[in-house]
Structure formats: C-alpha cells, structure tokens
C-alpha positions as CSV (number, residue, x, y, z in Angstrom):
1,M,-22.1,-21.0,5.1
2,K,-25.1,-20.3,2.9
3,K,-24.2,-21.5,-1.0
4,S,-23.6,-18.7,-2.9
5,I,-23.8,-17.2,-6.6
6,L,-20.6,-16.3,-8.0
7,V,-20.1,-13.4,-10.4
8,P,-16.8,-12.5,-11.7
9,Y,-17.0,-8.8,-12.5
10,D,-14.8,-6.5,-14.7
11,F,-16.8,-3.1,-14.6
12,T,-18.1,-3.5,-18.1
13,E,-21.8,-3.4,-19.1
14,V,-21.9,-7.4,-19.7
15,G,-20.7,-7.4,-15.9
16,D,-23.7,-5.6,-15.0
17,Y,-26.1,-7.9,-17.1
18,A,-24.3,-10.7,-15.1
19,L,-25.5,-9.1,-12.0
20,E,-29.2,-8.7,-13.4
21,H,-29.2,-12.4,-14.4
22,A,-27.6,-13.6,-10.8
23,Y,-30.3,-11.5,-9.0
24,M,-33.0,-13.6,-11.1
25,V,-31.5,-16.9,-10.0
26,G,-30.7,-15.6,-6.4
27,K,-34.0,-14.1,-5.8
28,A,-35.6,-17.3,-6.7
29,S,-33.1,-19.6,-4.8
30,R,-32.5,-17.1,-1.8
31,A,-28.7,-17.3,-2.4
32,P,-26.5,-14.3,-1.6
33,I,-24.5,-13.2,-4.8
34,N,-20.8,-12.9,-4.3
35,I,-18.9,-10.6,-6.7
36,I,-15.3,-10.8,-7.4
37,H,-13.0,-8.7,-9.2
38,I,-9.2,-9.1,-10.0
39,V,-6.5,-6.6,-10.2
40,K,-2.8,-6.9,-11.1
41,K,-1.3,-4.7,-8.3
42,E,-1.7,-4.5,-4.7
43,S,-2.2,-0.7,-5.2
44,Q,-5.2,-1.0,-7.4
45,I,-7.2,-3.2,-4.6
46,D,-8.6,-0.3,-2.4
47,E,-9.8,2.0,-5.5
48,A,-11.5,-1.1,-7.2
49,K,-13.2,-2.4,-3.9
50,A,-14.6,1.0,-3.3
51,K,-16.1,1.1,-6.7
52,L,-17.5,-2.4,-6.4
53,E,-18.8,-1.6,-3.0
54,K,-20.7,1.3,-4.5
55,I,-22.1,-0.9,-7.4
56,A,-23.2,-3.5,-4.8
57,N,-24.7,-1.2,-2.5
58,D,-26.5,0.6,-5.3
59,F,-27.7,-2.6,-6.5
60,S,-28.7,-4.2,-3.3
61,Q,-30.8,-1.2,-2.7
62,T,-33.1,-1.6,-5.3
63,K,-33.1,-5.2,-5.0
64,D,-34.1,-7.5,-2.0
65,I,-30.7,-9.9,-2.1
66,E,-27.4,-10.0,-0.2
67,V,-24.5,-8.8,-2.1
68,I,-20.9,-9.2,-1.1
69,V,-17.8,-8.0,-2.8
70,E,-14.2,-9.3,-3.1
71,V,-11.1,-7.8,-4.7
72,R,-8.1,-9.6,-5.2
73,K,-4.7,-9.4,-6.8
74,G,-3.2,-12.4,-8.9
75,N,-4.0,-14.6,-11.8
76,L,-7.6,-14.1,-12.9
77,F,-8.6,-17.8,-13.6
78,K,-6.9,-19.1,-10.5
79,E,-8.5,-16.4,-8.1
80,I,-11.8,-16.7,-9.3
81,Y,-11.7,-20.4,-8.9
82,K,-10.0,-20.2,-5.3
83,Y,-12.8,-17.6,-4.2
84,G,-15.6,-19.9,-5.5
85,L,-14.6,-22.7,-3.5
86,E,-14.2,-20.7,-0.5
87,I,-17.9,-19.2,-0.8
88,D,-19.1,-22.7,-1.9
89,A,-20.6,-21.3,-5.0
90,Y,-23.0,-23.6,-6.5
91,I,-23.6,-21.8,-9.7
92,A,-21.9,-18.8,-11.5
93,V,-22.8,-15.9,-13.9
94,M,-20.3,-14.2,-16.1
95,G,-20.7,-11.7,-18.5
96,T,-19.0,-12.3,-21.8
97,H,-17.9,-10.1,-24.8
98,G,-18.9,-12.7,-27.7
99,I,-17.3,-15.0,-29.8
100,K,-14.0,-13.0,-29.5
101,N,-13.9,-13.8,-25.9
102,I,-14.8,-17.5,-26.0
103,K,-11.3,-18.7,-25.3
104,K,-10.9,-16.6,-22.1
105,A,-14.3,-17.5,-20.8
106,M,-13.7,-21.2,-21.4
107,K,-10.4,-21.1,-19.3
108,V,-12.7,-19.7,-16.2
109,V,-15.4,-22.0,-16.8
110,K,-13.7,-25.4,-17.2
111,K,-12.0,-25.0,-13.9
112,F,-15.1,-25.0,-12.1
113,V,-15.8,-28.9,-12.6
114,K,-18.7,-29.2,-10.1
115,I,-20.7,-25.8,-10.8
116,P,-22.5,-24.7,-14.4
117,F,-21.7,-21.0,-15.6
118,I,-24.4,-19.0,-17.3
119,L,-22.9,-17.0,-19.6
120,V,-24.8,-13.8,-20.7
121,Q,-24.1,-10.9,-23.1
122,S,-27.3,-9.0,-23.0
123,P,-29.8,-7.9,-20.0
124,V,-32.7,-10.3,-18.7
125,I,-35.2,-10.3,-21.3
126,F,-38.3,-12.6,-20.3
127,G,-37.7,-12.3,-16.6
128,E,-37.2,-16.1,-15.8
129,Y,-35.8,-19.0,-17.4
130,D,-38.8,-20.9,-18.0
131,R,-38.2,-21.8,-21.5
132,I,-35.1,-23.9,-21.7
133,L,-33.5,-25.5,-24.8
134,I,-31.3,-28.7,-24.8
135,P,-29.6,-30.0,-27.7
136,I,-29.2,-33.9,-27.3
137,D,-26.6,-35.7,-29.0
138,Q,-24.7,-39.0,-28.6
139,D,-22.8,-38.0,-25.7
140,N,-23.8,-39.8,-22.6
141,T,-21.9,-37.8,-20.2
142,S,-23.9,-34.9,-21.4
143,R,-26.7,-36.2,-19.1
144,I,-25.5,-34.0,-16.3
145,K,-27.0,-31.1,-18.1
146,I,-30.4,-32.8,-18.1
147,Q,-30.0,-33.1,-14.2
148,W,-29.5,-29.3,-14.0
149,V,-32.8,-28.7,-15.8
150,R,-34.6,-30.5,-12.6
151,Y,-33.0,-27.7,-10.2
152,I,-33.7,-24.7,-12.8
153,N,-37.3,-26.1,-12.8
154,T,-37.6,-25.9,-9.0
155,L,-36.8,-22.2,-9.3
156,F,-38.7,-21.2,-12.6
157,K,-41.4,-24.0,-13.2
158,S,-39.7,-24.3,-16.7
159,K,-41.0,-25.9,-20.0
160,V,-37.9,-27.8,-21.6
161,Y,-37.6,-28.0,-25.5
162,M,-35.3,-30.9,-26.4
163,I,-33.8,-31.0,-29.8
164,S,-31.9,-33.7,-31.9
165,Y,-31.3,-35.1,-35.2
166,K,-31.3,-38.5,-37.1
167,V,-28.2,-40.6,-37.9
168,N,-27.3,-43.4,-39.7
169,D,-24.6,-45.0,-37.5
170,E,-26.3,-47.5,-35.4
171,Y,-24.1,-46.7,-32.1
172,A,-24.8,-43.3,-32.3
173,K,-28.5,-43.8,-33.0
174,K,-28.5,-45.7,-29.8
175,S,-26.6,-43.7,-27.7
176,I,-29.1,-40.5,-28.7
177,S,-32.1,-42.6,-28.2
178,G,-30.6,-43.6,-24.8
179,N,-30.2,-39.9,-23.9
180,I,-33.6,-38.9,-24.8
181,R,-35.2,-41.9,-22.8
182,F,-33.2,-40.8,-19.9
183,A,-34.5,-37.1,-20.1
184,E,-38.0,-38.1,-20.7
185,M,-38.0,-40.6,-17.8
186,L,-36.7,-37.9,-15.5
187,F,-38.9,-35.1,-16.8
188,D,-42.0,-37.4,-16.2
189,K,-41.3,-38.4,-13.0
190,E,-40.5,-34.7,-12.0
191,L,-43.4,-33.6,-13.8
192,I,-41.5,-31.3,-15.9
193,D,-43.3,-30.3,-19.0
194,Y,-41.3,-30.9,-22.3
195,D,-41.2,-31.2,-25.9
196,I,-38.9,-32.9,-28.5
197,E,-37.8,-32.2,-32.3
198,I,-36.0,-34.5,-34.1
199,F,-34.4,-32.8,-37.1
200,E,-33.7,-34.9,-40.3
201,S,-29.7,-34.1,-39.9
202,S,-26.9,-32.8,-37.7
203,K,-25.9,-30.4,-40.7
204,N,-25.8,-26.9,-39.7
205,F,-27.1,-28.1,-36.2
206,A,-25.6,-24.8,-34.7
207,D,-27.8,-22.7,-36.8
208,T,-30.7,-25.4,-36.3
209,I,-30.2,-24.8,-32.3
210,Y,-30.8,-20.9,-32.6
211,T,-33.6,-21.0,-35.5
212,Y,-35.6,-23.2,-33.0
213,A,-34.6,-21.1,-30.0
214,N,-36.3,-18.2,-31.7
215,K,-39.4,-20.2,-32.8
216,V,-39.9,-21.4,-28.8
217,E,-38.9,-17.8,-27.3
218,S,-36.0,-19.9,-25.5
219,D,-34.6,-17.9,-22.6
220,L,-31.7,-20.2,-21.8
221,I,-29.8,-22.8,-23.7
222,L,-27.8,-25.5,-21.8
223,L,-24.7,-26.8,-23.5
224,M,-21.9,-28.8,-22.2
225,T,-18.5,-26.9,-21.9
226,D,-16.8,-28.7,-24.4
227,K,-19.1,-28.0,-27.0
228,Y,-19.8,-24.5,-26.6
229,R,-17.1,-23.1,-28.7
230,S,-17.7,-25.5,-31.6
231,Y,-21.6,-24.6,-31.6
232,V,-21.0,-21.0,-31.1
233,K,-18.0,-21.0,-34.0
234,Q,-20.7,-23.1,-36.5
235,I,-23.3,-20.4,-36.5
236,K,-23.4,-18.8,-39.9
237,K,-26.7,-17.1,-40.2
238,A,-26.6,-13.4,-39.4
239,E,-29.9,-13.4,-37.4
240,N,-28.6,-16.4,-35.0
241,L,-25.2,-14.7,-34.3
242,E,-27.6,-11.8,-33.2
243,L,-29.7,-14.2,-31.2
244,Y,-26.5,-15.8,-29.8
245,K,-25.8,-12.4,-28.3
246,K,-29.2,-12.3,-26.4
247,I,-30.0,-15.9,-25.1
248,P,-28.0,-16.9,-22.3
249,I,-26.1,-20.0,-22.2
250,M,-25.8,-22.3,-19.3
251,C,-22.5,-24.2,-19.6
252,V,-22.2,-27.6,-17.9
253,N,-18.9,-29.5,-17.3
254,K,-18.6,-33.3,-17.5
255,R,-18.3,-35.1,-14.3
256,L,-18.8,-38.6,-13.3
257,D,-20.8,-37.8,-9.8
258,I,-24.0,-36.1,-10.6
259,F,-26.1,-34.2,-8.2
260,K,-29.2,-35.3,-6.9
261,V,-32.2,-33.1,-6.9
262,G,-32.2,-30.4,-4.1
263,G,-28.8,-31.9,-3.3
264,F,-26.3,-29.8,-4.8
265,N,-23.8,-30.7,-1.9
C-alpha cells in the first residue's frame, strides 16, 4: 500500500483548510489523501459517507490527487488512530479550533507516536512550506523535529530559521549548544539553507517565536507535541495570538527510533 496522508475531518471550515494543506503536501510527495470522519451512531454512517464522498469528489475534480474517504462509528481518538495505522499514514493534517480545542487535539496527536501532525486553523497562505521556524531548547529528544525538516526540504526546498536563547545553567547551555550543532551538521550535509538567532533570554519565548515568525514570514512552525500546549498558552501579545491562528504548527512526538531521510518506514 502506498503511504498516505491522514486527514481527520469534521465538516467544518477548518476541516476544509486541513484538506487544502494536505493537498499541498500530497501533490509534492505524490501521496494520496485519506479522509476519516467518526460518528456516534451506526445510523449516521451512510449520510455522513455520502456527504464526505461529495466533498472528496468535488475536491479531486479540481486537484490532481487521489482522495479516499472513510466513515466509522466509535471512539473519536481510537478510530482515527486505528485508521491511520491501516492506511500506513506517514503524516497527518488536522484542522483545529484554536486554544479552546488544544486538549482535544493533543489527545489525537499523542496517539500517533511515529507520525507528526500539521495543525491548521487557516487556509494555505504562501503555497508551500518553504520558510520553517524551529525553536531550539535543551531537550535532546527534540532532535527528531530536526530530522523532519530534512523530509520537508525534499518537498519544498525550504529555508530553516532556528531560534534559541541564552542560559546561565552550564548543563542547559551545553544541551542547547549540542542541539544547535546537531542541526547545523545535518543541514550542512543536506545543503539546507538556514539562519540562527540567539535571544538574550527565554523569558516570553512564546511571543518571541511568533514575533520572529512574523519577521521572516514563516509558513510552518515545528514544535514537539509535549511543548505545544505550554507555548501556545504563554502567548500574550494580541498580534501573536492572531498569527498563531494563521501559521500551521507541525507537532512531532518524542521517540527513540529516528527515521532516516527518505526512509520513513
């Protein structure tokens, strides 16, 4: 079976946005899009599937990409996860309803240890993920998100913007430096263009992320899943809260086995 892009779909506007973003990834990777909707009752399946098939047909008529639909009854989180495994999804795109929906969104994302989720709240803005922003902290397990940059770059020839901050603690300083060196070595080897900006402090770092994202016109921010909620809830500036709604966030789960480039097996 060909590896697929998973799109949980809820018949909302942000669900349509997720489909747009999935198409952007799918047309570059030549992977089919698999849409799934979960219902509470068996009697709802036929009606939901008819609606979903119409959406998929209308979409595929205007886009040169295969779209497959599935409707199932059951637990939202369990059924999405089971379907993702069945179709051998390697990446997922999901619409979210902002800060109020974080807890629910994270319950879905955290189940998929081996694949990242791109969370979207707005339509595709620039057309490609070619300006990627990555916050670098002292967590060595977060290097997996750096590995994913390598894959995204094969699709969009992206430029990477890394940001970090100065610390006084020697252990933290050493860990941050090691993570930056790891990224630089990988990007140099793969000929990936990148910049790095080191800020004076980690204070208000969530706002720093979005202020910098606005400066470089980032179209994708990579975060570890376990940091997503805290970063988003720490955003204070109104303009950054608005930007949070516009820039997709790719959530990557921690794992011990790191995929190799082109290998995502």
